[in-house]
N, C-alpha and C positions, 0 to 999 in steps of 0.2 A: 544522274548515276546510275548503271545497272546494277540491281544485286541477283541473282538467280539463289537467291536461299529463299529459305520457308521464311510465311512473316514472323515465328516464333525469334528465328536467327534476329531477324533484320529489329524486332522490337528490343533486342539485350544487346543492339549494337550499341558501344559508347555515344557517335552522335546521333543516334536515333528522339525526335522530338514528336509526341503524343498527336500533335495538334497536324503532322504532319502523316498519321497513320491512311486517308483515305490518298495516300499517295502510291502505294501499296497492290499489286497489280497481282491477279494470276497469271500465269502460260496463255490461258485460253484468252484471257482479259484481252492482253497484247497482241495474239494472234488475231481476234477480232480488229481490233484497230487497224494493225499493219494491212489488212486485207483489205485496204480500202484505196481506190485509186490512188491517191494522196500518196501514198507509195507503193503504189501496184506498178503504176507507170511512168515513173523518172524516167526511164532510159525510152517513152514515147518522143517523137518528133518532135508530137503538138502538145508535151507538158506544159509549157509556158503557157501558149495561149490558152489552155483548156484548166489551167490549173484552180483558177474560181472556185469553178463546178468541183474540181476535187478537194477543195478546201472546206467546200461545204459539206459534202459528206463526209470527209474525214472530222468534221467538230461532230455533226450529226452521230456519227458514232462514237465519237467520244463520250459525249454527252450519256446517249443507251449505256454505254460499258459501264461508264463512270457514276451512275447513278443522278446524272448532273450535280454532281460535290462541288461544293465553291473550293472546294483544292485544285481545281483542273482548271477554273478561272482566271487567266492569269493577271487580267486588273482587279482581284480581289486580294491579292497578298502584295 
């Protein structure tokens, strides 16, 4: 779910759970994640063939942007 609101607004939301606070990203962080080839090259005719490399770069950028927080490790939830 995308909420383009402030962290304060999100934390006052009725369904907010403090253990998911690491899931709140700034617009700049989202921009950095979305700037990877995994997102940028979707219309490339070779996207499927090259997706493994794109995914690797995407996950590396995600770790950088989120500080490798456990929230962003799908297996940990």
